[in-house]
Steps between C-alpha positions, in 0.01 A plus 500: 500500500150534657500570871211402735432504881388145495555216250321168553644191330200266430126576472339223691270561806797617698650716227208684352349564842834647624510710188150640556564579865821677415323720243227579746765612744647739238792299367585509133463124436584248227438135477702242285313190363640256250156340435150598586395748771365321805772238504434130548208557752282694258602322178589142600416451863250620745248651258475265203498191727203637683325538164570127424385402846175694460421326168566169668269600795220610267536163300471307831182694589345412166594133538330492837204717407253232608609529859365863487167385349605619155555318173797578269527236224792424275736716700836521329798729471755632245847469658648755248222755582563446876870589448426787262270651766775470756740687264257758432452581872880518542533730194236725642670524839838583322337778311358627836861532625598684182207737580629542852853579380365774277271636772779526748753646243741206542736454207494140372830376365482179301799269499729295727651701774846451647619681814826689501699671783427863574125456496464425134319248283577396150181394296549279194226507246461439130612848431823465701620574851410816692641603842265652773569613840303572823544584865321183593487171305249229614560142388165317435595239248294216646536131449432215264422122521788313676649209314616178661797293354259193495226695334642713215235707336473482119195729474297221324478177699657627823361850565496776748207718606521720209456233243224342711294816454503491117525136378373474147321165582359365820701189624321181583739427779713737720748454777530809717824507703489720811176581699553861591249762380609480131499120481165462680324766296596341167416154643150625577457681167606204280313237703184709479537520115529122484872445502618196705734670759753349748668732758842410619613656829841449660381572850244300700216745446373689192497884542775439756516864633138467614358367837491125489120493535470715184741270308291194599178665403628603154635151440157362582329745268750454211473113526125532502529696177719234347855642543761242590720622777854362574667641810854425629577443133774627275544508116845372441506502118277567199517334165358718214635284215166338421167650398427622865697515815607217739574628851686277747369564847662387819297433813545303828364197313764521214487646150214513256473644149207717415407593137353836403468738214639788704701544826458842668792591718371725785781460745559860592664804346837633392577874528584707201835644628735365231663748264344806649829643632480415871874375505618809317325731751597284803154424623498225752308182418448179720334186384339649187367803682604863511573599868312807620420672831147564629453779252637303194828683481783278365866525626569759229347845565245603236409142402195323634328168445132382555284202412604150410867589478522561878457255792127581580214286384470478117150629474354794280350684793822478697694647194241792486520575872887495487511737198274748678695484824834528318398819310340658810824449690695655217258801521587532862168394636462329844433139406469180681682183395280237350387228725571176304323290773173661393500435131198318360549209258233390259451202263221536242416138440153358591455490800715818551765524767590821700723533803692744721723472803611183680378146433386296803841304473703819478318666805562184708874490388524872621384395839159672500211358717226517232131491449391357165159543344356351180176550322413280196316650213272199507330678798483824309154592362653708226747231396229236487267725305782570258582142450855554647508312835864384479758656731521689818648800680758425763629758752781497747532719806748550780312376803677738739446841321246426232742588213373376156796283402372347178194457276463219231221458266399264229170537315313709248596866479745492799763692320255794535445429863856482633551884497282503837765304672797704357343827604394365850852366561654835380283679761586252770129386525423233766271196447235658723480815285443286181225318691315824588541647151168402342544307176225506229287193452481300278857550374800292463690753716304426814690172509796712627292602807372150557849365484613747758199414707603136476851591635344666808240235563208728390405354156131506425463312171706181570 
C-alpha cells in the first residue's frame, strides 16, 4: 500500500490546484482522476465553452464587417470545425495540467477512488483495485448537470452541457431550459451560429442571480439578436417520440407546446458524491453538499472537501481558492477564511456579465442607505469606437461610510474589468478613493470611475 502525505480525489480546478500547492509546501502528494486531468472545467466546461464563444464572436464580427468600414463577402462557417477547435483547446489545457503534475512531482493515479475509514482510498481501474493511504485526504469530485424528473436527459434530444459542447450536427431549433451562466452562454453561441433559440426560465428574470438592471439589459440584447425569452415559465414534460422534441411549457397564460431539434437542460448541477465512500467513513452531508468548516475540514479528522461538493458558490475560481486555503491550513500556515461575499461571478455571452457583492435589491433589503451610480457604455468613447456600446457599469455604495457594497457590469470585456471591484472591496476602498485613482482613457475600465462619480454627483460625461 502506497502512503502519501496528501491525496486529492478529483483533478478539477479545485483538486489539481490543491495538489500543486501541497507539493509546493513539501507534502508527498497524489491525485486520483477517473477521466481527464483538469476535470469538467478544463475538458467540458469553462475552457472549451470559451473557445466556442470566441468562434461565435469572430463570426459575428465578420457578419457585421461593413459597420467597421470593411468588406467580408460570403462569410460562412464549418460547425464541425468550430467544435473541433474547442476540443483542441481543451485537450491542450489538459496536457498542460499533466505537465504541471510532472513538474511538481505529483503522482497521478488513474481510476475511480472510494474513501475508506482510517484515511485510506481504494482506486478501481482496469488493472484492478489498489489501496492508498494518506495523512490528509481532500475530496474534490465536483458536479455534473442536474436532471429534472420532467426533463430526463437522453444525451441525444434532451441534453446537458457536455453534449451541447460536441454535437455532431448543428440543430435548426433549440430550447434552452435555465438561464444561469451555462444556459445563457449556450443560448448566445447557438443563436450566433444561426440556430433558432428559445430560453425558458422558471423565475421572473433571466440570469436571476444578477442585479435586475443587468437582467433587463441582457434580455433586451438577446431579443435584439433574435433569441426568444420566456420567463416565469416551466417545462412540464417533453415528448421525444417523434423526429424532434415537443416541450410543454407552462406559463401564467396557460400551456403551449414548442417544437425543437434539441432541448438543452441547464437547470443547475448535482454533486458527484455518490459511491465515493462518504457513508462508510461517516462524513456528514446535508442537501447534496459535504459539510465543512472554514478551512474545509469535514466532521471526520483527516478528510477535507473543496469545490462544488461543498456549500460555497460552484465556480472554478472558488474551488481553486478553497484548495489553496485548505492545504495551507494543513501546513500550519496562518490563513484567513474565504470571504464568500466578495466572489466575482462572470457570464461570457455577448454582452458579457460580471458582478461582485450585493445587488441594489439586496442592499436595500439589508437596510443600507445607499448611493447608486450607473454609467452606460453608449457614453464611452472606447465602447463606441469598438462598436460595442451595449451595457453599463453599476455601482452601489453605503451612503454612511462609503463602503463599496456591489458592482454590476454588462458589456464587452467586463469579465476582465470586475477584478478592480473585487480588489477594492477586499482593501475596503471607498468611493472617493476610486474617484481619485486616475483611470486610463480611452478604455472600457474608465466606466467604473464614471459610475462611481455618478453615485457621488460628480459625473463628467453624462
